[in-house]
C-alpha positions in Angstrom: 212.7 -1.2 -40.5 211.4 -4.4 -38.9 207.7 -4.7 -39.6 207.2 -6.0 -36.1 208.6 -2.9 -34.5 206.1 -1.4 -32.1 205.1 2.3 -32.0 206.7 4.0 -29.0 204.4 6.4 -27.1 205.3 8.8 -24.3 202.4 9.9 -22.1 203.5 13.0 -20.2 201.7 14.0 -16.9 199.9 10.7 -17.1 199.2 10.6 -13.4 196.0 10.4 -11.4 193.8 7.9 -13.3 196.5 7.1 -15.9 193.9 7.1 -18.6 196.4 6.9 -21.5 198.3 4.0 -20.0 195.2 2.1 -19.2 193.8 2.5 -22.6 197.0 1.4 -24.4 198.9 -1.0 -22.1 197.5 -4.1 -23.8 197.8 -2.9 -27.4 200.2 -5.3 -29.1 201.1 -2.7 -31.8 202.6 -0.1 -29.4 204.4 0.3 -26.2 203.5 3.2 -23.9 205.7 4.9 -21.3 203.8 7.0 -18.7 205.8 9.8 -17.1 204.9 11.9 -14.1 205.6 12.7 -10.5 203.7 10.0 -8.6 204.9 6.7 -7.3 204.0 3.7 -9.3 206.8 1.3 -8.5 204.6 -1.7 -9.5 204.4 -0.4 -13.1 207.4 -1.3 -15.4 206.8 1.4 -17.9 206.2 4.3 -15.5 208.9 6.9 -15.0 209.0 9.3 -12.0 210.4 12.5 -13.6 209.8 16.1 -12.8 208.4 17.4 -16.1 209.0 21.0 -15.5 211.7 23.5 -16.5 212.8 23.5 -12.9 214.3 20.1 -13.5 217.7 20.8 -15.0 218.3 17.1 -15.7 215.0 16.7 -17.6 216.4 15.9 -21.0 219.1 13.6 -19.7 216.5 11.6 -17.7 214.2 11.3 -20.6 217.0 10.1 -22.9 217.0 6.9 -20.8 213.6 6.0 -22.3 213.2 4.6 -25.8 212.8 7.5 -28.2 209.1 8.3 -28.9 207.2 8.1 -32.2 204.3 9.9 -30.4 204.2 12.2 -27.5 200.9 13.0 -25.8 200.8 15.4 -22.9 198.2 16.7 -20.4 200.1 19.4 -18.5 198.4 21.0 -15.4 195.6 23.3 -16.6 194.6 25.2 -13.4 196.5 28.4 -14.0 195.5 28.5 -17.7 191.8 28.2 -17.1 189.3 31.0 -17.9 186.7 29.4 -15.6 187.5 32.0 -12.9 186.4 34.7 -15.4 187.6 38.2 -14.3 189.5 36.7 -11.3 191.8 34.6 -13.4 195.4 35.6 -13.2 196.0 35.6 -16.9 194.3 38.4 -18.9 195.9 38.0 -22.3 199.0 36.7 -24.2 200.2 38.2 -27.5 203.3 37.9 -29.7 205.0 40.6 -27.8 203.6 40.7 -24.2 201.8 39.0 -21.4 199.0 40.7 -19.4 198.4 39.5 -15.8 196.5 40.5 -12.8 198.9 41.5 -10.0 198.9 41.5 -6.2 197.2 44.9 -6.0 194.4 43.6 -8.2 193.5 40.7 -5.9 193.9 42.9 -2.8 191.5 45.6 -3.9 189.1 43.9 -6.3 185.5 44.1 -5.2 183.8 40.8 -5.1 181.7 38.6 -2.8 183.5 36.9 0.1 183.3 33.4 -1.3 184.9 34.6 -4.5 188.0 36.1 -2.8 191.2 34.8 -4.3 194.7 34.6 -2.8 197.3 36.1 -5.1 200.2 33.9 -4.1 198.1 30.7 -4.6 197.3 32.0 -8.1 201.0 32.9 -8.6 202.2 29.5 -7.6 199.9 27.8 -10.1 200.9 30.3 -12.8 204.6 29.5 -12.3 203.9 25.8 -12.4 201.8 26.2 -15.5 204.5 28.1 -17.4 207.2 25.7 -16.3 205.3 22.5 -17.3 203.9 24.0 -20.6 207.4 25.2 -21.4 208.9 21.8 -20.6 206.3 20.1 -22.9 207.4 22.4 -25.8 211.0 21.8 -24.9 210.6 18.0 -24.9 208.8 18.1 -28.3 211.5 20.3 -29.8 214.4 18.0 -28.5 212.9 14.6 -29.3 211.1 15.5 -32.5 208.3 12.9 -32.4 206.4 12.3 -35.6 203.2 13.1 -33.8 202.7 15.3 -30.8 199.5 16.0 -28.9 198.8 18.4 -26.0 195.5 18.2 -24.1 193.9 21.1 -22.1 190.5 22.9 -22.0 189.0 24.6 -25.1 189.5 28.1 -23.7 192.9 27.6 -22.0 195.4 30.3 -22.3 198.0 27.6 -22.8 197.4 27.7 -26.6 198.5 31.3 -26.9 201.4 30.7 -24.6 202.7 27.7 -26.7 202.1 29.5 -30.0 203.4 33.0 -29.2 206.1 32.3 -26.5 207.4 28.9 -27.7 206.5 29.1 -31.4 204.8 25.7 -31.2 202.3 25.9 -34.0 199.6 23.2 -34.2 196.0 22.3 -35.0 193.3 22.7 -32.5 191.3 19.5 -32.4 188.3 20.4 -30.3 186.0 17.8 -28.7 183.7 17.1 -25.7 184.0 14.3 -23.2 180.2 13.7 -23.5 180.5 13.3 -27.2 182.2 10.0 -26.5 180.5 8.9 -23.2 177.4 10.4 -21.7 178.4 9.4 -18.2 181.1 12.0 -18.4 180.7 15.8 -18.1 180.5 17.8 -21.3 184.0 19.2 -20.6 185.0 21.1 -23.7 188.6 19.9 -24.5 191.2 20.6 -27.1 193.9 18.3 -28.3 196.5 20.6 -29.9 198.6 18.6 -32.4 200.8 18.7 -35.4 198.1 16.6 -37.2 194.4 16.6 -37.7 192.9 14.1 -35.3 189.4 14.0 -36.7 187.7 14.0 -33.3 184.0 14.2 -32.7 183.1 17.8 -32.1 179.3 17.8 -31.7 178.3 18.8 -28.2 176.1 16.3 -26.4 174.4 16.3 -23.0 176.6 14.8 -20.3 176.7 14.0 -16.6 177.0 17.3 -14.7 177.9 15.5 -11.4 180.8 13.6 -12.8 183.2 16.5 -12.5 181.6 18.7 -9.8 181.2 15.9 -7.2 184.1 13.6 -8.3 187.4 13.1 -6.6 190.7 14.1 -8.2 191.1 10.5 -9.5 187.7 10.7 -11.1 188.1 14.2 -12.5 191.4 13.2 -14.2 189.7 10.4 -16.1 189.4 10.7 -19.9 186.8 8.6 -21.7 188.3 5.4 -23.0 186.2 5.8 -26.2 187.9 9.2 -26.8 191.4 7.9 -26.3 190.6 4.9 -28.6 189.3 7.2 -31.4 192.2 9.6 -31.0 194.9 6.9 -31.3 193.1 5.1 -34.1 193.2 8.3 -36.1 196.9 8.9 -35.1 197.9 5.4 -36.3 196.2 6.0 -39.6 198.0 9.4 -39.9 201.3 7.6 -39.2 200.9 5.8 -42.5 200.6 9.2 -44.3 203.6 10.8 -42.7 205.8 7.6 -42.9 206.9 7.4 -39.3 207.3 3.6 -40.0 208.5 1.8 -43.1 205.9 1.5 -45.9 205.9 -2.3 -45.6 205.2 -2.3 -41.8 202.7 0.5 -41.9 200.8 -1.1 -44.7 200.7 -4.4 -42.8 199.8 -2.6 -39.6 196.9 -0.6 -41.1 195.4 -3.5 -43.2 195.7 -6.2 -40.6 194.9 -4.3 -37.5 192.9 -1.2 -38.0 190.7 -1.9 -41.0 189.8 -5.5 -39.9 189.0 -4.9 -36.3 189.6 -1.4 -34.9 187.8 -1.9 -31.6 189.7 -5.0 -30.6 192.9 -3.1 -30.5 191.8 -1.5 -27.2 189.7 -4.2 -25.5 
């Protein structure tokens, strides 16, 4: 393999702030393709594709993009969240069954007025969550990247869904946004992957107002320092699992990572 060949990265659901694209777009050692449902006609490497199982042309559309060495995905997390506690639509997921709160539950549950929940709003988010999480697993199974990474909150039900329903087994790499940048909220986050990412996992105080008072654009941001650390670890792991030729990987690691890691992302 040509030692000058760049690593190809697909960033799925890289909408909103486009954190992955912004962190990697000027990296000379890789090329990143962001894929989502927003309009970014000014960006050459952005593809507008419905990343859900409702898109029956999904795989054919993705085949038009250079095959990925790495897939990183941040599928919608709203329906999987446990932040709504007893009012969350998901109750549990096992190897043999799903347990959900139904229409009657939301109609009759006793709670304060400001905590009332609309069943069909919850149901729409659940269907979207299943469809996008399922599409993520489908894409990984079809394109077989050497490294895949899926991001969602620590306590998300998505991990059980991917493991038990889609048989997608991985390693939970837990971290906190505030471990990398104190201007961000703590935000306990998991990067589920087929490799160990060696992320910082010591909880540090963060900025409580960053998430609660921020816009969607601001809330979708991921600390650049976190992305930098994640991909530096991924690139080192690529050497171990031989995604690239030994000659190229040896050259890439010695000349780029070990000499000046930080400059890769500046």
